[in-house]
N, C-alpha and C positions, 0 to 999 in steps of 0.2 A: 678389637677385631670382631667382626660379626661371625657367629656360627652359621651353619647351613640353614637352620630354621629361621634366622633373622635376615637372611640375604634378600636383597631387592628382587621383586618379582617382575620380570620383563613383560612389557605390554603384549607381546606375541604369545604369552602363556595364559592369557586371559580371554574369556568369551563374554560378550555383553548381549543380554536379551532384554527386550521390552517386557515389563511385567504383564502377565496374563493370568486368567483363572487357572491355567494348567500349573502354575507355580505355587498354588495355595499350600500344598503339603510341605514344601521346603522352607517356607518363610519362617517357621518357628525354630529353624536350626540356627538362625542368626543370634550371636551372643555379643552384647555390647554393654559397657559400663553405663551408657546412656539409654536407659530403659525406654525413655520417651521415643527414641528413634526406632526401637524394636516395635513398640506399640503402634506407631504411625504405619509402619510397613504392614503389620498384621491386621490392623483395624481400618485404616483409612486410605492407604495408597491406591488400591484397586478402585475403590469407590470414587475417589477424586479423579482418577484417570478416566473412568467411564463417564463422568460428568464434564470431561474436557477442562479440568482445572489445572492438572499437572500430569507429567509423564514420569514414570519411575523406570529406571534401567537397573537390572540385576547383573552382578558381576560374578563370574565363576572361574575357577582354575580349570584349564582345559584337560590336563592329565587326570585329575582326580574327581572332577566335577564338584569340588567343594564350593559352597556358596560363600563368597568373601566379602560382599557388601553391596551397597546400592547408592544411587544418586537420583534425586528427584529434581526435575527442571520445570519451570513455569514462566509465564510472561509477568512482567513487572514494569514499573516506571520509577524514575528517580526524580525527586523534587528539586527544582533549581532554586529553592529558597535557602539552600545550603551555601557553603563557600564556593561552590561551582558557579553560582549565579553570575558573579563578575567575569569569570573566565569565559562563559558563553555569551554574555552581553558584549564583551570585547570583540567577538567574532561574528556579531550580528544575529545571534540566536536569542530571541526574546520570549521563548515559551516558558510556562510555569513548570513544566516537567518534560522529560525525554524518555523514550522507550528503552526498556531493558529486558534482559533475560535473567531469571533468578535461579540460583542454586537453592532450592527450598530445603532440601535435606541431603546430607552426605553421611554415610555410615560405613565404617570398615569393621568387620568382625574382629573382636578382641584378639583372636588367634593370629590375625594377619596384620596387625598394626605395626607401624614403623618399617614397612617393607616396600614403600613407594606406591601403594595402591591409591591412597588419598590424593597424591599428586597426579597420578594417572587419571583419576576421576575428574579433577579440576581441569586437566588438559582436554579431556573428553568434552567437558562443558564448554570450554573455549572453542573447540572444533565445532560443536553444535551452534554456538553463537555466530561463528563465522558463516556457517551455512544459512542461518536465519538472515544475517546481514546481506547476503547475496540476493534475497527475495523481498524483504521488507525492511523498513527503518528500525534500527535497534542500535543504540549507542553504547550501552553499558551491560556488564554482568554485575549483578548485585547478590548479596547474601547477608545473613544475620549471623555473625560469629558468636558462639557461646563463650562466655567468660567462665573460667574455672579457677578456684584458688590453687588447685594442683596444676602448676604451670605445664607439666608434661601432658595434660589433657585440655589445655587452653587452646581452642582453635584460632583465636585471634592472631597468635604468633605464627601459626601455620599459614594462614591466609596472607599475612604481611609478607612472608617469605615468597609467596606465590605472586606478589606484585599488587595485591589489593590495598586500597587506601580506606582509611576510616572516614565515613560520611558524617557521623554524629558520635560524640563521646558520651557514653553512659556509664554510670557507676556500677550498676548491677544488670544481670540478665544478658541480653544480646547486644552486640555492637553492629550497627549497619555498616556495610563495607561495599566498595564498588571497584570496578576495573574498567577503564575506557577501551572499548572494543576497537576503536580506530588505531590504537597503539598495539593491540593484540594482533590485528590482521597483518600489520607490518612484520611482527615476530613470526607468525605462522607462514607467511610467504617466503621467508628466508630459507 
């Protein structure tokens, strides 16, 4: 049984803000076992946003204003030289790649892990992908899941539970994954 501190945090208790220079002072309050994710936020996220490479969204608890994490989204493509090639050839799609939206980074502060925030962030990305699909062609959501010997910190299993499929199997580092937005929009519309 979860204690109060470990209880899931409902979506309506969270506030999402697009990263801006005004947030600079709070960025260092993020604590993560993945120091690379903290470094990206503090050193690169705003610069990449200003250069129109990616957009970072910060997540806060409404009641306390605690900074609980962030997600970074950007444009991508998925190569059809993968197992997807046959599937799309069979429906008359003969392109070498198809457009995608990528979850470039996702980080939940260590104090707030296992409370449903990561899942809410992925659902937020799905919602953003649906909005993109209403205006421009975009077939997939992609990401690179980090593999970790400590299974409790292995994001591959988390994303599999969220319905992502492995695009390429790698022994070390990250594993490219994808989710077909055409199937997501059916889910969102229900």
